[in-house]
C-alpha positions as CSV (number, residue, x, y, z in Angstrom):
1,M,-30.3,-15.0,29.8
2,P,-28.2,-18.0,28.9
3,I,-28.6,-21.2,30.5
4,K,-26.1,-24.1,29.8
5,S,-25.5,-27.6,30.7
6,Y,-22.0,-29.3,30.1
7,L,-20.0,-32.4,31.0
8,A,-16.9,-31.8,32.4
9,H,-13.9,-33.9,32.2
10,P,-11.2,-33.2,34.9
11,H,-7.6,-34.4,34.4
12,N,-6.6,-37.3,36.1
13,G,-6.8,-37.2,39.8
14,K,-8.2,-33.7,39.7
15,K,-11.8,-34.2,40.2
16,N,-12.2,-32.7,43.4
17,E,-9.8,-29.7,42.6
18,L,-12.3,-29.3,39.7
19,V,-15.4,-29.4,41.9
20,Q,-13.9,-26.8,44.2
21,A,-13.1,-24.2,41.4
22,L,-16.3,-24.5,39.7
23,S,-18.1,-24.1,42.8
24,R,-16.4,-20.9,43.6
25,I,-17.8,-19.5,40.4
26,D,-21.1,-17.5,41.0
27,Q,-22.7,-18.4,37.6
28,C,-22.0,-22.3,38.0
29,E,-23.8,-25.1,39.7
30,V,-21.9,-28.6,39.7
31,M,-22.6,-32.1,40.4
32,P,-20.1,-34.9,40.4
33,A,-21.2,-38.0,39.0
34,Q,-21.0,-41.0,41.7
35,N,-19.5,-43.7,39.5
36,K,-17.4,-41.7,36.9
37,D,-14.8,-39.0,36.9
38,L,-17.2,-36.7,35.5
39,L,-19.1,-33.7,36.3
40,I,-22.3,-32.0,34.9
41,L,-22.3,-28.2,35.0
42,I,-24.9,-25.8,34.8
43,T,-24.2,-22.2,34.2
44,E,-26.7,-19.3,34.0
45,T,-25.6,-15.9,33.3
46,E,-27.4,-12.3,32.6
47,S,-25.9,-11.3,29.3
48,N,-23.5,-12.0,26.4
49,T,-20.7,-10.3,28.1
50,E,-21.0,-11.9,31.5
51,E,-21.0,-15.2,29.4
52,E,-17.8,-14.3,27.9
53,I,-16.2,-13.6,31.1
54,L,-17.5,-17.0,32.4
55,K,-15.9,-18.9,29.3
56,E,-12.7,-17.1,29.9
57,K,-12.9,-18.4,33.7
58,L,-13.5,-21.8,32.8
59,E,-10.8,-21.9,30.1
60,A,-8.3,-21.1,32.8
61,L,-9.1,-23.8,34.9
62,K,-6.0,-26.1,34.8
63,S,-8.0,-29.3,36.3
64,L,-10.3,-29.1,33.6
65,K,-9.4,-31.5,30.6
66,L,-12.5,-31.0,28.3
67,L,-16.0,-29.3,28.6
68,A,-18.7,-30.5,26.4
69,M,-21.7,-29.0,26.0
70,V,-24.9,-30.7,26.2
71,S,-27.7,-27.9,26.0
72,G,-28.0,-24.5,25.7
73,F,-30.8,-21.8,25.4
74,N,-31.3,-18.1,25.8
75,T,-34.4,-16.9,27.8
76,P,-35.6,-13.5,26.1
77,Q,-35.7,-10.7,28.7
78,K,-38.8,-8.4,28.7
79,N,-38.4,-5.0,28.9
């Protein structure tokens, strides 16, 4: 179960648009910074396949300028 945190930088004037777009994605939790044009993004997916699909969704967001991973780990699933 991959869990990752990112700093998301919107294009100029697109912060609110990016917050709304990220909030609509089930695997994302987004927190806007109070004093900067910056978002904190936490993602959690159930599989590598779901992680790849999420990556494609994030790359398609026109309001997203830069996405920098801060931390990521994978919790092994017990059978």
